[in-house]
N, C-alpha and C positions, 0 to 999 in steps of 0.2 A: 403559520413560514412566510411572513410578510416584510417585505422591505422594500425600499423607499427606491425612483430608479436618481442614476447618476445624474448631475449635474452639472457639474466644470468634465472639460475635456483631457483626456486619457494622455499622459504623459508618454507611451509608445503608444501603437498599433493594433487596434486588437487581432490581427494573425502575426505580430513579434509578440505579445502577448503569450498569445495561444501553442506558438510552436516553443520557446521560451519554456514555454510553463510545460508544456510536455513531455521537453528533454528531462527537464528536472525531476517535474514528478516520474521518468523512467528511468530513473537511476534504483532507487529500491526493488520495484520489480523485477528489472531485471538482474540485478546483481543474484537475487535468487533464484529466477529461471534460468540462469545461464547455469545455475551451480546444482541445483539440483539433479539435472542428469549425472553426476560425478559423485557424488553423495555414497552409493554402493562399493565402486571403486577406489574412492580413498580409505573407507573401511579395511582393504585388503591391501591398500599400496602401502601404508601405514601398519599396518598388522593391530590395527586398532578396533573398535567395539562401536555397533551403530548406535551407543550411545551417547557416545565421546562425539562421532559426527554429527548426528543431533541437534548436541550441544553447539556443536560451529554453529548452526543455523542458530538454534535459540540465542545465541549471544550478542548474532547479525541483528536478531529483533532485539534485544535487551537495549544496547547500544543505541540502535537508532531510535526506538519509544525514548529510553530516558535524556540522550544527547539535544532531541529536541526541543525538549523545555529549557536548555539555554540556547539553541538556534533561533528560535522566536523573540527570543530579547535580546537577543547580541543584533538580529536584522532587523528591529525597534529600537536602540541604541545606534549603531554603525552605518545602518541604511543595508535594503537586502543585497547589493552590488559587493559589498565588501565581506561582509558575510556567505553568501556564497561564495565569493572565491578560496576563501579561505576553508570553509569545510570542506570542497572538493577537491584541494590540494590532499589533507587528512587521509580523503578516500582513496586518491591514489595510491597514497603511503601504504594504506592495506592493503591494497590488493597487489602489491611489489612485493610488502612483506610477506604476503599468503604464495606469490608466486612464488618463492625461495625458497621455503620451509623446507627446513631439514624432517622433519617429527611434526604430527598432530597437532602439538604444542604449538607450536611455529601459525599454526590455522588457523586456533581460537584465536591466536592476538590477533593475527592479521584478519580475522570476520570481524572484531569486537570493532577493531582501528575504521574498517572500510564500513560499519556499519554506522558509528559515532558521525564520520564524513558525510553519509549519506543522507543522512540525518531532513541539511538543511534542503533539498530538492523539493519536498511537497511541502515542506512549511514557506520556505519563500513563495512559491509557485499559485499558492492561494494565497495569502498574501495581496502579493502584487495584483490577482486577478482583482481584490476588497480594496487596494488602494484606488485603482481609476474603475473600477465599474463595481454596479449592485444590480438589484432585481435580475430581468428575465434575461438583462441581455449576458451577466453574469454566470448565469446558469447556462447561455447557450454556449461561450468560451469555456467553462467547466465538461458541460459534454463533448466538446470538440479536443480537448485534450484530453478525455477521453477515447475518443476515435484514435487519433490519430498513438495513445499510448498502447493499445492492445495490439498493436505493431511491435510495438518490439519485445513484450513477453509473448508475445506469439510466434516470433524467431529466435528469442532464448532456448528454450528447453532444446529446440533443434539444432539451432546452431552450439551450443551446450555439446549435445549428444554426440552430432557431428564431429567435431572439433577432441572431443573424449577420448574417441575412436582413430583417431587420425593419428593425433599427436601426445595421447594420454593427460594426463589431469594437467599439468602445467598451465598447457594454451586455453582452460578455463578462465583464469586468472588473466593473463594476458588480454584475451578480452574486455575485461575488464577496465584493467590499464587503458586502454586503446578506449573504449564508451567515455571512461572520467577524465580522460584528455580530453577528448575532442567536445564535451560540455564545460569545462573551464575554458576551454578557447572560448567557446562561443560567450559565456558570458562574459568575457574580458572586452570582446570589442563586440559584443552589439546588447547587451542588458544595462538597461539604465536605471537613474534610482527614481524608483518610484513612493518611497518614503522621506518625511521629513524626520531625520536620525534626532533620537531624543535618548543623550548619555544615561539620564535619572532610571528611565528604567531596567539598566544592569544593579539598581540598589538594591540591594537585600531585604530589603521591609517592603519594596515597588512590588518585586516580584512576587512576594508571598500576597501580598493584598491583589495583586491582579490575578492569582491563577486563585487563589481563594473566591473572592469575585465572579473569577469566570463558572465554578465547579458548583457552584451556588444555585447559576442561576440557572434555571428549567431552562428559558430560549437557547441555554447553549447545550448545558447537558444530556437532553434528551435527544434532541439531531445528533449529537457525541457516540451517545448508548446505539442508537441503530448505524450506526458507522463503526463503532467498535465489534458488535455481534456479527454485519453481513462481509465487510471486509477485513475485519479481525480474524472472520474464520476462515478467509481465502490465503491470510498471510497463515495461519494456523497450518490447512491441510498441507504447504507445501512441504512441510516438515516429516509430513506421513506419507503423502500421496507417489514418494517415489520405490519406497519399502513395501506398497501396495502394490503396488502395478509391476514390479520388478520382480521381486522375488517371493509377491503370493500370486499374481497375472502370470506370472510368467514374461513379461517385454522384455526386449531390451535393452541398452542406455540410449539408441538409437531410435528404438522402438516410443520408447517412453517420450522422445520430445518431441515425436511428428504426432504422436498421442495426445498431449497438452495442447498442441493448436485447438481441439473443442474445447479446454476450458477458454482460451483466451479468444475463442470465434464467438463464443458466446457473448460475451463481451463485447467483440466488434458489434457482435449481427443487434445487441440491446443497445448499443451506443446508436448504432442509425436509424436504427426503427424510431429511438425518442425523438431524433433529429427531427425523422419526415415526419410525426406527427402530435410537433411539440408547441404548433400551432392552433393545433384541435382539441389537446386538456393541457389544464392546467399543472400547474408545479406538484400540489399534493395532489393530482389526479395520478401522477406518476408516479410519486412515493408508493403513494396506498397499490399500484401495480405491482410496481418495486418487491419489495416487501411481500406482495404475493406470495410469489414467483420464489423467492426467500423461504417463506414459509411451506411448502410446497416441494420444496426441494429436499429442506432439511426433515422432512419426514419420509419422504422417500428413498431419504439416503440409509435414517435409520430401519425403514422396512427390508431395504431391499441387501447390508449388509447383515442382519440378524435370522434374512429368512432366506436367503438364494445363495447361489453357491458365488464365489466370487468371478466376476467375468469386467473385462473390459467398460460393455454397456450397464453396466451393473454398477460398477464404481463412478465413471465418469457421464451417465445421464443425468443421475442429482445433481452433479456439480456444476453440468451447465445450466440445469435450470437455477439455480441459485447466482450465477456467475451473471444471467443476463437481467437478473431482478439488480443486481447491484450497479448493471451499467442505466436502471430507470432510475434506481432513486437518489445517486449519492449526487448528482449536479446536483438539485433544489438540497437537499439536506444538507450540502458542504454550504452554499452560496445562503441559506437563510439561516444557519447555525454562525452564521461569519457576521452576517447583516448589521446586529447592533451594537459591535463592538471595532468600530472604524479608528480609534485612538492608540489601539492593539493587538493590530489586524496578524502582528509578527505574533506573540503569545499566544491568541484565539485559535491561529493555525495553528501553533505548538502541539497546543494542550490538546485540542483533538486528533493530530494527527499520536501525540503518546497514549488515545484514548484507543485507536484503530492498531496499534501497534502492539500496545501492551497486553490487547485481545490477541493477535498473532502468537505471544511469547508469553502469555498464561496457556493459552492452548497447547503450544509446543513444547512446555516444562509438564502441563496434562500430561501429554500423549508420553512421556516417557514413565509414569506409572503402570502402563498395560505391559504386558507383557507379546502383546498381538496390536503389531502396526494396524490389524483389520479391525481390530476392534476398539481401538480409539479412534482410527478415522470417523467408524458409525456411530459412535458415542459423544465423542466431544463435539466434532463440526455443528450436526443436531443440534444441539444444547446451543451454541454461540448464535445459531441461525434462531433458531426459538426467543435469545435474547435479544434481538434487532428486533421480533416482531413483539413483545411484551413493549422494548421502547419507545414503538411504533404508538401501542397500541393507548400507556401513558401521556403519551404527548397529544393525541387528540381528546383523550377524556379532558385533558385539564385545560386545551382549548379550547374545548365548546362550556367549560364552567368559568370562563373568563368574557 
């Protein structure tokens, strides 16, 4: 996982790139974090089933994951700025549709459109960093994005739970409209173009060749597998934790929102610790530590769920351990996975995000096969963490043979 250092001056400052990158990257997690406390209430409000509301989150994941495969090439073809503004407008439209929903079908439609619009966030954020920075500087920016990013998802469940209790489920989507509108205005006035647009990137044959080349290149595939298992598990458990903590453990929506601070607090702590010690350890060493935490957290999760009476601590302690590990591994894994593909950074970032969100989508769908949300959580999420560990071990093995 090595890359060269950048030689050309950046188009945007490191600070502006970091702040805009964090804002764009936060769209996906915030839209999930704000929404999850409302899921049990939406079941009651629309007289529907848990499976239908879980489907709304799975559709969000699916729209997000698949649309990234288009958002990345669009940003390569038309530029990061135009692509971002267009997709953010789609996100705001989806939020408005969901806020005005008269039945659960409109919630499903709104969430799908939201996912399509939000897909541009992480894609452009990572590509814009790769356009201007590489190596340790890029990893430092991604680490700082992680620190800033932790604030949004940390506040998301709390704001969502409070808004739900005070104003009802519509307030959840009004919060999303406000956040999406703020991100849209920020990009209109502050985001500079960091790429040289190339319309040929959207030709179908070029797209197929680009993605085929990426997915068969182990320099890209194995880092993406590490992220797909670890961060994908973070997304997938978002479909399960509300039902586990509210319906099984017995928390109220507000208590659930406050309780989820433990998850994001772990991510924030991991990001800060990594930043403090980054000058004393290498990027690969940070990845090793992070993967170790993910593996230990996954094992404890498996054991606690199947052997202990479910409590807030028995559920959230393993979640916190895994999330701490993700904060350690993601900056270097992301930057190293994109380093070798500067001419198709948007497409590479998109495919990497697709693999992450695809993991979350697949995990969410697999959860619907279980009658018990607790059993699905204690089975699917550990398997995803172990997948990340396997990807890391495969990368180590191949690196040593080269």
